[in-house]
N, CA, C and O atoms as a Maestro MAE file, in Angstrom:
{
 s_m_m2io_version
 :::
 2.0.0
}

f_m_ct {
 s_m_title
 :::
 protein
 m_atom[288] {
  # First column is atom index #
  i_m_mmod_type
  r_m_x_coord
  r_m_y_coord
  r_m_z_coord
  i_m_residue_number
  s_m_chain_name
  s_m_pdb_residue_name
  s_m_pdb_atom_name
  i_m_atomic_number
  :::
  1 25 -73.995 23.836 159.391 1 A "MET " " N  " 7
  2 3 -74.632 24.631 158.369 1 A "MET " " CA " 6
  3 2 -73.908 24.416 157.048 1 A "MET " " C  " 6
  4 15 -72.684 24.531 156.977 1 A "MET " " O  " 8
  5 25 -74.673 24.101 155.995 2 A "LYS " " N  " 7
  6 3 -74.091 23.903 154.679 2 A "LYS " " CA " 6
  7 2 -73.733 25.250 154.055 2 A "LYS " " C  " 6
  8 15 -74.461 26.229 154.218 2 A "LYS " " O  " 8
  9 25 -72.619 25.295 153.346 3 A "PRO " " N  " 7
  10 3 -72.284 26.545 152.680 3 A "PRO " " CA " 6
  11 2 -73.229 26.804 151.514 3 A "PRO " " C  " 6
  12 15 -73.540 25.895 150.744 3 A "PRO " " O  " 8
  13 25 -73.675 28.031 151.388 4 A "GLY " " N  " 7
  14 3 -74.548 28.401 150.288 4 A "GLY " " CA " 6
  15 2 -73.750 28.618 149.021 4 A "GLY " " C  " 6
  16 15 -72.524 28.504 149.038 4 A "GLY " " O  " 8
  17 25 -74.416 28.927 147.921 5 A "PRO " " N  " 7
  18 3 -73.723 29.103 146.642 5 A "PRO " " CA " 6
  19 2 -72.613 30.153 146.680 5 A "PRO " " C  " 6
  20 15 -71.548 29.959 146.094 5 A "PRO " " O  " 8
  21 25 -72.866 31.258 147.365 6 A "LYS " " N  " 7
  22 3 -71.843 32.310 147.439 6 A "LYS " " CA " 6
  23 2 -70.619 31.815 148.217 6 A "LYS " " C  " 6
  24 15 -69.483 32.049 147.804 6 A "LYS " " O  " 8
  25 25 -70.846 31.148 149.313 7 A "ARG " " N  " 7
  26 3 -69.730 30.651 150.125 7 A "ARG " " CA " 6
  27 2 -69.000 29.518 149.415 7 A "ARG " " C  " 6
  28 15 -67.779 29.407 149.522 7 A "ARG " " O  " 8
  29 25 -69.738 28.674 148.690 8 A "LYS " " N  " 7
  30 3 -69.106 27.578 147.970 8 A "LYS " " CA " 6
  31 2 -68.150 28.112 146.906 8 A "LYS " " C  " 6
  32 15 -67.074 27.557 146.684 8 A "LYS " " O  " 8
  33 25 -68.560 29.193 146.258 9 A "ALA " " N  " 7
  34 3 -67.755 29.748 145.175 9 A "ALA " " CA " 6
  35 2 -66.399 30.242 145.660 9 A "ALA " " C  " 6
  36 15 -65.412 30.135 144.932 9 A "ALA " " O  " 8
  37 25 -66.331 30.778 146.866 10 A "ASP " " N  " 7
  38 3 -65.046 31.314 147.326 10 A "ASP " " CA " 6
  39 2 -64.302 30.360 148.250 10 A "ASP " " C  " 6
  40 15 -63.286 30.745 148.830 10 A "ASP " " O  " 8
  41 25 -64.774 29.135 148.401 11 A "MET " " N  " 7
  42 3 -64.101 28.185 149.289 11 A "MET " " CA " 6
  43 2 -62.657 27.894 148.889 11 A "MET " " C  " 6
  44 15 -61.778 27.945 149.749 11 A "MET " " O  " 8
  45 25 -62.371 27.588 147.610 12 A "PRO " " N  " 7
  46 3 -60.964 27.306 147.292 12 A "PRO " " CA " 6
  47 2 -60.026 28.456 147.643 12 A "PRO " " C  " 6
  48 15 -58.875 28.218 148.009 12 A "PRO " " O  " 8
  49 25 -60.488 29.670 147.539 13 A "ALA " " N  " 7
  50 3 -59.639 30.809 147.869 13 A "ALA " " CA " 6
  51 2 -59.432 30.931 149.381 13 A "ALA " " C  " 6
  52 15 -58.426 31.481 149.831 13 A "ALA " " O  " 8
  53 25 -60.374 30.423 150.152 14 A "ARG " " N  " 7
  54 3 -60.294 30.573 151.608 14 A "ARG " " CA " 6
  55 2 -59.587 29.413 152.290 14 A "ARG " " C  " 6
  56 15 -59.055 29.577 153.389 14 A "ARG " " O  " 8
  57 25 -59.570 28.260 151.669 15 A "ILE " " N  " 7
  58 3 -59.032 27.064 152.318 15 A "ILE " " CA " 6
  59 2 -57.567 26.875 151.934 15 A "ILE " " C  " 6
  60 15 -57.217 26.844 150.754 15 A "ILE " " O  " 8
  61 25 -56.736 26.753 152.934 16 A "ASN " " N  " 7
  62 3 -55.334 26.434 152.691 16 A "ASN " " CA " 6
  63 2 -55.163 24.935 152.843 16 A "ASN " " C  " 6
  64 15 -55.411 24.373 153.910 16 A "ASN " " O  " 8
  65 25 -54.741 24.304 151.777 17 A "TYR " " N  " 7
  66 3 -54.517 22.868 151.832 17 A "TYR " " CA " 6
  67 2 -53.326 22.544 150.930 17 A "TYR " " C  " 6
  68 15 -52.979 23.299 150.022 17 A "TYR " " O  " 8
  69 25 -52.723 21.409 151.213 18 A "ALA " " N  " 7
  70 3 -51.552 20.999 150.449 18 A "ALA " " CA " 6
  71 2 -51.962 20.575 149.046 18 A "ALA " " C  " 6
  72 15 -52.971 19.898 148.853 18 A "ALA " " O  " 8
  73 25 -51.160 20.987 148.077 19 A "ARG " " N  " 7
  74 3 -51.387 20.592 146.695 19 A "ARG " " CA " 6
  75 2 -50.065 20.147 146.105 19 A "ARG " " C  " 6
  76 15 -48.997 20.586 146.531 19 A "ARG " " O  " 8
  77 25 -50.151 19.272 145.120 20 A "GLY " " N  " 7
  78 3 -48.965 18.861 144.379 20 A "GLY " " CA " 6
  79 2 -47.887 18.249 145.236 20 A "GLY " " C  " 6
  80 15 -48.137 17.329 146.015 20 A "GLY " " O  " 8
  81 25 -46.689 18.766 145.086 21 A "GLU " " N  " 7
  82 3 -45.525 18.215 145.781 21 A "GLU " " CA " 6
  83 2 -45.624 18.343 147.301 21 A "GLU " " C  " 6
  84 15 -44.977 17.591 148.029 21 A "GLU " " O  " 8
  85 25 -46.419 19.280 147.776 22 A "ALA " " N  " 7
  86 3 -46.546 19.493 149.215 22 A "ALA " " CA " 6
  87 2 -47.237 18.322 149.911 22 A "ALA " " C  " 6
  88 15 -47.140 18.168 151.128 22 A "ALA " " O  " 8
  89 25 -47.931 17.501 149.130 23 A "ILE " " N  " 7
  90 3 -48.550 16.306 149.694 23 A "ILE " " CA " 6
  91 2 -47.452 15.263 149.843 23 A "ILE " " C  " 6
  92 15 -46.746 14.954 148.883 23 A "ILE " " O  " 8
  93 25 -47.313 14.739 151.010 24 A "GLY " " N  " 7
  94 3 -46.214 13.825 151.298 24 A "GLY " " CA " 6
  95 2 -46.157 12.586 150.429 24 A "GLY " " C  " 6
  96 15 -45.072 12.055 150.190 24 A "GLY " " O  " 8
  97 25 -47.299 12.111 149.949 25 A "SER " " N  " 7
  98 3 -47.327 10.893 149.147 25 A "SER " " CA " 6
  99 2 -47.253 11.159 147.649 25 A "SER " " C  " 6
  100 15 -47.405 10.230 146.856 25 A "SER " " O  " 8
  101 25 -47.022 12.407 147.243 26 A "ALA " " N  " 7
  102 3 -46.971 12.759 145.819 26 A "ALA " " CA " 6
  103 2 -45.822 12.033 145.136 26 A "ALA " " C  " 6
  104 15 -44.702 11.994 145.647 26 A "ALA " " O  " 8
  105 25 -46.114 11.463 143.982 27 A "ILE " " N  " 7
  106 3 -45.104 10.759 143.203 27 A "ILE " " CA " 6
  107 2 -44.431 11.711 142.221 27 A "ILE " " C  " 6
  108 15 -43.237 11.594 141.947 27 A "ILE " " O  " 8
  109 25 -45.205 12.646 141.701 28 A "LEU " " N  " 7
  110 3 -44.705 13.577 140.694 28 A "LEU " " CA " 6
  111 2 -44.292 14.913 141.299 28 A "LEU " " C  " 6
  112 15 -44.686 15.266 142.411 28 A "LEU " " O  " 8
  113 25 -43.496 15.635 140.540 29 A "THR " " N  " 7
  114 3 -43.168 17.016 140.869 29 A "THR " " CA " 6
  115 2 -43.837 17.904 139.824 29 A "THR " " C  " 6
  116 15 -44.336 17.401 138.817 29 A "THR " " O  " 8
  117 25 -43.855 19.191 140.045 30 A "ALA " " N  " 7
  118 3 -44.465 20.118 139.090 30 A "ALA " " CA " 6
  119 2 -43.770 20.022 137.731 30 A "ALA " " C  " 6
  120 15 -44.430 20.080 136.694 30 A "ALA " " O  " 8
  121 25 -42.463 19.877 137.732 31 A "SER " " N  " 7
  122 3 -41.752 19.770 136.452 31 A "SER " " CA " 6
  123 2 -42.097 18.464 135.736 31 A "SER " " C  " 6
  124 15 -42.171 18.442 134.508 31 A "SER " " O  " 8
  125 25 -42.313 17.365 136.487 32 A "ASN " " N  " 7
  126 3 -42.756 16.110 135.880 32 A "ASN " " CA " 6
  127 2 -44.114 16.282 135.213 32 A "ASN " " C  " 6
  128 15 -44.341 15.778 134.113 32 A "ASN " " O  " 8
  129 25 -45.012 16.993 135.882 33 A "VAL " " N  " 7
  130 3 -46.356 17.207 135.346 33 A "VAL " " CA " 6
  131 2 -46.289 18.014 134.058 33 A "VAL " " C  " 6
  132 15 -46.965 17.682 133.085 33 A "VAL " " O  " 8
  133 25 -45.485 19.067 134.040 34 A "LYS " " N  " 7
  134 3 -45.332 19.866 132.823 34 A "LYS " " CA " 6
  135 2 -44.770 19.018 131.691 34 A "LYS " " C  " 6
  136 15 -45.236 19.098 130.555 34 A "LYS " " O  " 8
  137 25 -43.771 18.209 132.005 35 A "HIS " " N  " 7
  138 3 -43.162 17.336 131.004 35 A "HIS " " CA " 6
  139 2 -44.173 16.312 130.494 35 A "HIS " " C  " 6
  140 15 -44.259 16.077 129.289 35 A "HIS " " O  " 8
  141 25 -44.924 15.713 131.382 36 A "LEU " " N  " 7
  142 3 -45.942 14.733 131.013 36 A "LEU " " CA " 6
  143 2 -46.968 15.361 130.068 36 A "LEU " " C  " 6
  144 15 -47.311 14.768 129.045 36 A "LEU " " O  " 8
  145 25 -47.455 16.548 130.403 37 A "ARG " " N  " 7
  146 3 -48.439 17.224 129.558 37 A "ARG " " CA " 6
  147 2 -47.848 17.585 128.200 37 A "ARG " " C  " 6
  148 15 -48.540 17.517 127.185 37 A "ARG " " O  " 8
  149 25 -46.581 17.967 128.174 38 A "GLN " " N  " 7
  150 3 -45.930 18.288 126.906 38 A "GLN " " CA " 6
  151 2 -45.841 17.040 126.035 38 A "GLN " " C  " 6
  152 15 -46.146 17.093 124.844 38 A "GLN " " O  " 8
  153 25 -45.430 15.927 126.616 39 A "LEU " " N  " 7
  154 3 -45.338 14.677 125.864 39 A "LEU " " CA " 6
  155 2 -46.709 14.257 125.332 39 A "LEU " " C  " 6
  156 15 -46.826 13.795 124.197 39 A "LEU " " O  " 8
  157 25 -47.734 14.418 126.152 40 A "ALA " " N  " 7
  158 3 -49.088 14.059 125.723 40 A "ALA " " CA " 6
  159 2 -49.539 14.940 124.564 40 A "ALA " " C  " 6
  160 15 -50.171 14.460 123.624 40 A "ALA " " O  " 8
  161 25 -49.214 16.229 124.632 41 A "SER " " N  " 7
  162 3 -49.617 17.143 123.553 41 A "SER " " CA " 6
  163 2 -48.857 16.857 122.256 41 A "SER " " C  " 6
  164 15 -49.329 17.192 121.170 41 A "SER " " O  " 8
  165 25 -47.691 16.242 122.372 42 A "GLU " " N  " 7
  166 3 -46.913 15.860 121.185 42 A "GLU " " CA " 6
  167 2 -47.404 14.549 120.591 42 A "GLU " " C  " 6
  168 15 -46.901 14.107 119.558 42 A "GLU " " O  " 8
  169 25 -48.393 13.919 121.243 43 A "GLY " " N  " 7
  170 3 -48.993 12.711 120.686 43 A "GLY " " CA " 6
  171 2 -48.477 11.401 121.237 43 A "GLY " " C  " 6
  172 15 -48.763 10.344 120.675 43 A "GLY " " O  " 8
  173 25 -47.725 11.442 122.322 44 A "HIS " " N  " 7
  174 3 -47.240 10.194 122.926 44 A "HIS " " CA " 6
  175 2 -48.416 9.395 123.487 44 A "HIS " " C  " 6
  176 15 -49.402 9.956 123.964 44 A "HIS " " O  " 8
  177 25 -48.284 8.096 123.417 45 A "ASN " " N  " 7
  178 3 -49.319 7.181 123.892 45 A "ASN " " CA " 6
  179 2 -49.469 7.304 125.408 45 A "ASN " " C  " 6
  180 15 -48.480 7.297 126.142 45 A "ASN " " O  " 8
  181 25 -50.717 7.418 125.867 46 A "ARG " " N  " 7
  182 3 -50.971 7.577 127.307 46 A "ARG " " CA " 6
  183 2 -50.553 6.350 128.099 46 A "ARG " " C  " 6
  184 15 -50.086 6.471 129.231 46 A "ARG " " O  " 8
  185 25 -50.718 5.174 127.514 47 A "ARG " " N  " 7
  186 3 -50.291 3.950 128.218 47 A "ARG " " CA " 6
  187 2 -48.777 3.946 128.440 47 A "ARG " " C  " 6
  188 15 -48.293 3.570 129.508 47 A "ARG " " O  " 8
  189 25 -48.044 4.368 127.416 48 A "ASP " " N  " 7
  190 3 -46.587 4.444 127.552 48 A "ASP " " CA " 6
  191 2 -46.182 5.481 128.600 48 A "ASP " " C  " 6
  192 15 -45.236 5.274 129.359 48 A "ASP " " O  " 8
  193 25 -46.912 6.598 128.630 49 A "LEU " " N  " 7
  194 3 -46.637 7.618 129.643 49 A "LEU " " CA " 6
  195 2 -46.914 7.070 131.042 49 A "LEU " " C  " 6
  196 15 -46.161 7.339 131.978 49 A "LEU " " O  " 8
  197 25 -47.990 6.304 131.181 50 A "ALA " " N  " 7
  198 3 -48.331 5.716 132.484 50 A "ALA " " CA " 6
  199 2 -47.206 4.789 132.954 50 A "ALA " " C  " 6
  200 15 -46.816 4.825 134.121 50 A "ALA " " O  " 8
  201 25 -46.692 3.971 132.056 51 A "LYS " " N  " 7
  202 3 -45.592 3.075 132.420 51 A "LYS " " CA " 6
  203 2 -44.330 3.872 132.747 51 A "LYS " " C  " 6
  204 15 -43.625 3.574 133.712 51 A "LYS " " O  " 8
  205 25 -44.062 4.879 131.937 52 A "ARG " " N  " 7
  206 3 -42.850 5.681 132.117 52 A "ARG " " CA " 6
  207 2 -42.828 6.401 133.466 52 A "ARG " " C  " 6
  208 15 -41.790 6.483 134.123 52 A "ARG " " O  " 8
  209 25 -43.991 6.921 133.865 53 A "PHE " " N  " 7
  210 3 -44.060 7.676 135.112 53 A "PHE " " CA " 6
  211 2 -44.501 6.807 136.291 53 A "PHE " " C  " 6
  212 15 -44.602 7.302 137.413 53 A "PHE " " O  " 8
  213 25 -44.765 5.519 136.054 54 A "GLY " " N  " 7
  214 3 -45.130 4.600 137.128 54 A "GLY " " CA " 6
  215 2 -46.483 4.888 137.747 54 A "GLY " " C  " 6
  216 15 -46.651 4.808 138.964 54 A "GLY " " O  " 8
  217 25 -47.451 5.224 136.897 55 A "MET " " N  " 7
  218 3 -48.789 5.576 137.374 55 A "MET " " CA " 6
  219 2 -49.831 4.842 136.538 55 A "MET " " C  " 6
  220 15 -49.523 4.281 135.486 55 A "MET " " O  " 8
  221 25 -51.059 4.858 137.021 56 A "SER " " N  " 7
  222 3 -52.137 4.224 136.280 56 A "SER " " CA " 6
  223 2 -52.570 5.116 135.121 56 A "SER " " C  " 6
  224 15 -52.323 6.322 135.120 56 A "SER " " O  " 8
  225 25 -53.215 4.505 134.145 57 A "LEU " " N  " 7
  226 3 -53.716 5.246 132.991 57 A "LEU " " CA " 6
  227 2 -54.745 6.285 133.410 57 A "LEU " " C  " 6
  228 15 -54.768 7.390 132.868 57 A "LEU " " O  " 8
  229 25 -55.593 5.942 134.367 58 A "SER " " N  " 7
  230 3 -56.614 6.901 134.808 58 A "SER " " CA " 6
  231 2 -55.980 8.111 135.495 58 A "SER " " C  " 6
  232 15 -56.479 9.227 135.358 58 A "SER " " O  " 8
  233 25 -54.901 7.906 136.221 59 A "THR " " N  " 7
  234 3 -54.204 9.025 136.861 59 A "THR " " CA " 6
  235 2 -53.584 9.937 135.808 59 A "THR " " C  " 6
  236 15 -53.657 11.161 135.917 59 A "THR " " O  " 8
  237 25 -52.984 9.343 134.803 60 A "ILE " " N  " 7
  238 3 -52.395 10.118 133.701 60 A "ILE " " CA " 6
  239 2 -53.482 10.931 133.003 60 A "ILE " " C  " 6
  240 15 -53.277 12.106 132.700 60 A "ILE " " O  " 8
  241 25 -54.628 10.318 132.747 61 A "ASP " " N  " 7
  242 3 -55.748 11.023 132.104 61 A "ASP " " CA " 6
  243 2 -56.193 12.223 132.932 61 A "ASP " " C  " 6
  244 15 -56.428 13.303 132.389 61 A "ASP " " O  " 8
  245 25 -56.310 12.036 134.248 62 A "ARG " " N  " 7
  246 3 -56.751 13.134 135.114 62 A "ARG " " CA " 6
  247 2 -55.739 14.276 135.122 62 A "ARG " " C  " 6
  248 15 -56.127 15.442 135.193 62 A "ARG " " O  " 8
  249 25 -54.466 13.960 135.050 63 A "ILE " " N  " 7
  250 3 -53.436 15.000 135.023 63 A "ILE " " CA " 6
  251 2 -53.495 15.753 133.691 63 A "ILE " " C  " 6
  252 15 -53.458 16.983 133.671 63 A "ILE " " O  " 8
  253 25 -53.587 15.022 132.591 64 A "ILE " " N  " 7
  254 3 -53.621 15.640 131.266 64 A "ILE " " CA " 6
  255 2 -54.845 16.536 131.113 64 A "ILE " " C  " 6
  256 15 -54.759 17.621 130.537 64 A "ILE " " O  " 8
  257 25 -55.992 16.078 131.633 65 A "LYS " " N  " 7
  258 3 -57.242 16.845 131.523 65 A "LYS " " CA " 6
  259 2 -57.368 17.911 132.601 65 A "LYS " " C  " 6
  260 15 -58.390 18.590 132.693 65 A "LYS " " O  " 8
  261 25 -56.336 18.058 133.410 66 A "ARG " " N  " 7
  262 3 -56.264 19.060 134.484 66 A "ARG " " CA " 6
  263 2 -57.352 18.897 135.543 66 A "ARG " " C  " 6
  264 15 -57.808 19.881 136.125 66 A "ARG " " O  " 8
  265 25 -57.758 17.682 135.786 67 A "ARG " " N  " 7
  266 3 -58.666 17.410 136.902 67 A "ARG " " CA " 6
  267 2 -57.855 17.326 138.195 67 A "ARG " " C  " 6
  268 15 -58.361 17.599 139.283 67 A "ARG " " O  " 8
  269 25 -56.607 16.947 138.054 68 A "THR " " N  " 7
  270 3 -55.656 17.002 139.162 68 A "THR " " CA " 6
  271 2 -54.466 17.825 138.692 68 A "THR " " C  " 6
  272 15 -54.264 17.993 137.489 68 A "THR " " O  " 8
  273 25 -53.694 18.331 139.612 69 A "TRP " " N  " 7
  274 3 -52.552 19.195 139.316 69 A "TRP " " CA " 6
  275 2 -53.009 20.419 138.517 69 A "TRP " " C  " 6
  276 15 -52.321 20.845 137.589 69 A "TRP " " O  " 8
  277 25 -54.148 20.978 138.869 70 A "LYS " " N  " 7
  278 3 -54.703 22.154 138.170 70 A "LYS " " CA " 6
  279 2 -53.802 23.362 138.325 70 A "LYS " " C  " 6
  280 15 -53.735 24.205 137.431 70 A "LYS " " O  " 8
  281 25 -53.124 23.453 139.426 71 A "HIS " " N  " 7
  282 3 -52.326 24.642 139.733 71 A "HIS " " CA " 6
  283 2 -51.025 24.722 138.931 71 A "HIS " " C  " 6
  284 15 -50.321 25.731 138.983 71 A "HIS " " O  " 8
  285 25 -50.710 23.663 138.194 72 A "VAL " " N  " 7
  286 3 -49.465 23.646 137.398 72 A "VAL " " CA " 6
  287 2 -49.794 23.941 135.949 72 A "VAL " " C  " 6
  288 15 -48.897 23.975 135.107 72 A "VAL " " O  " 8
  :::
 }
 m_bond[287] {
  # First column is bond index #
  i_m_from
  i_m_to
  i_m_order
  :::
  1 1 2 1
  2 2 3 1
  3 3 4 2
  4 3 5 1
  5 5 6 1
  6 6 7 1
  7 7 8 2
  8 7 9 1
  9 9 10 1
  10 10 11 1
  11 11 12 2
  12 11 13 1
  13 13 14 1
  14 14 15 1
  15 15 16 2
  16 15 17 1
  17 17 18 1
  18 18 19 1
  19 19 20 2
  20 19 21 1
  21 21 22 1
  22 22 23 1
  23 23 24 2
  24 23 25 1
  25 25 26 1
  26 26 27 1
  27 27 28 2
  28 27 29 1
  29 29 30 1
  30 30 31 1
  31 31 32 2
  32 31 33 1
  33 33 34 1
  34 34 35 1
  35 35 36 2
  36 35 37 1
  37 37 38 1
  38 38 39 1
  39 39 40 2
  40 39 41 1
  41 41 42 1
  42 42 43 1
  43 43 44 2
  44 43 45 1
  45 45 46 1
  46 46 47 1
  47 47 48 2
  48 47 49 1
  49 49 50 1
  50 50 51 1
  51 51 52 2
  52 51 53 1
  53 53 54 1
  54 54 55 1
  55 55 56 2
  56 55 57 1
  57 57 58 1
  58 58 59 1
  59 59 60 2
  60 59 61 1
  61 61 62 1
  62 62 63 1
  63 63 64 2
  64 63 65 1
  65 65 66 1
  66 66 67 1
  67 67 68 2
  68 67 69 1
  69 69 70 1
  70 70 71 1
  71 71 72 2
  72 71 73 1
  73 73 74 1
  74 74 75 1
  75 75 76 2
  76 75 77 1
  77 77 78 1
  78 78 79 1
  79 79 80 2
  80 79 81 1
  81 81 82 1
  82 82 83 1
  83 83 84 2
  84 83 85 1
  85 85 86 1
  86 86 87 1
  87 87 88 2
  88 87 89 1
  89 89 90 1
  90 90 91 1
  91 91 92 2
  92 91 93 1
  93 93 94 1
  94 94 95 1
  95 95 96 2
  96 95 97 1
  97 97 98 1
  98 98 99 1
  99 99 100 2
  100 99 101 1
  101 101 102 1
  102 102 103 1
  103 103 104 2
  104 103 105 1
  105 105 106 1
  106 106 107 1
  107 107 108 2
  108 107 109 1
  109 109 110 1
  110 110 111 1
  111 111 112 2
  112 111 113 1
  113 113 114 1
  114 114 115 1
  115 115 116 2
  116 115 117 1
  117 117 118 1
  118 118 119 1
  119 119 120 2
  120 119 121 1
  121 121 122 1
  122 122 123 1
  123 123 124 2
  124 123 125 1
  125 125 126 1
  126 126 127 1
  127 127 128 2
  128 127 129 1
  129 129 130 1
  130 130 131 1
  131 131 132 2
  132 131 133 1
  133 133 134 1
  134 134 135 1
  135 135 136 2
  136 135 137 1
  137 137 138 1
  138 138 139 1
  139 139 140 2
  140 139 141 1
  141 141 142 1
  142 142 143 1
  143 143 144 2
  144 143 145 1
  145 145 146 1
  146 146 147 1
  147 147 148 2
  148 147 149 1
  149 149 150 1
  150 150 151 1
  151 151 152 2
  152 151 153 1
  153 153 154 1
  154 154 155 1
  155 155 156 2
  156 155 157 1
  157 157 158 1
  158 158 159 1
  159 159 160 2
  160 159 161 1
  161 161 162 1
  162 162 163 1
  163 163 164 2
  164 163 165 1
  165 165 166 1
  166 166 167 1
  167 167 168 2
  168 167 169 1
  169 169 170 1
  170 170 171 1
  171 171 172 2
  172 171 173 1
  173 173 174 1
  174 174 175 1
  175 175 176 2
  176 175 177 1
  177 177 178 1
  178 178 179 1
  179 179 180 2
  180 179 181 1
  181 181 182 1
  182 182 183 1
  183 183 184 2
  184 183 185 1
  185 185 186 1
  186 186 187 1
  187 187 188 2
  188 187 189 1
  189 189 190 1
  190 190 191 1
  191 191 192 2
  192 191 193 1
  193 193 194 1
  194 194 195 1
  195 195 196 2
  196 195 197 1
  197 197 198 1
  198 198 199 1
  199 199 200 2
  200 199 201 1
  201 201 202 1
  202 202 203 1
  203 203 204 2
  204 203 205 1
  205 205 206 1
  206 206 207 1
  207 207 208 2
  208 207 209 1
  209 209 210 1
  210 210 211 1
  211 211 212 2
  212 211 213 1
  213 213 214 1
  214 214 215 1
  215 215 216 2
  216 215 217 1
  217 217 218 1
  218 218 219 1
  219 219 220 2
  220 219 221 1
  221 221 222 1
  222 222 223 1
  223 223 224 2
  224 223 225 1
  225 225 226 1
  226 226 227 1
  227 227 228 2
  228 227 229 1
  229 229 230 1
  230 230 231 1
  231 231 232 2
  232 231 233 1
  233 233 234 1
  234 234 235 1
  235 235 236 2
  236 235 237 1
  237 237 238 1
  238 238 239 1
  239 239 240 2
  240 239 241 1
  241 241 242 1
  242 242 243 1
  243 243 244 2
  244 243 245 1
  245 245 246 1
  246 246 247 1
  247 247 248 2
  248 247 249 1
  249 249 250 1
  250 250 251 1
  251 251 252 2
  252 251 253 1
  253 253 254 1
  254 254 255 1
  255 255 256 2
  256 255 257 1
  257 257 258 1
  258 258 259 1
  259 259 260 2
  260 259 261 1
  261 261 262 1
  262 262 263 1
  263 263 264 2
  264 263 265 1
  265 265 266 1
  266 266 267 1
  267 267 268 2
  268 267 269 1
  269 269 270 1
  270 270 271 1
  271 271 272 2
  272 271 273 1
  273 273 274 1
  274 274 275 1
  275 275 276 2
  276 275 277 1
  277 277 278 1
  278 278 279 1
  279 279 280 2
  280 279 281 1
  281 281 282 1
  282 282 283 1
  283 283 284 2
  284 283 285 1
  285 285 286 1
  286 286 287 1
  287 287 288 2
  :::
 }
}
């Protein structure tokens, strides 16, 4: 049975899943993410940030735009 709109809305609150550092393959820590976002807000080049943190440009973009690491 597919979840209806009401059930879909409360799914994130009901599902316990690993996020951020709790994921075994995570490269960043919460403090790294905060630092990365601070550097981006100060105008640092995203390509340079990607090289500095050893990640792809698209991953850096998703972190900055809070599509990933939303909880930080």
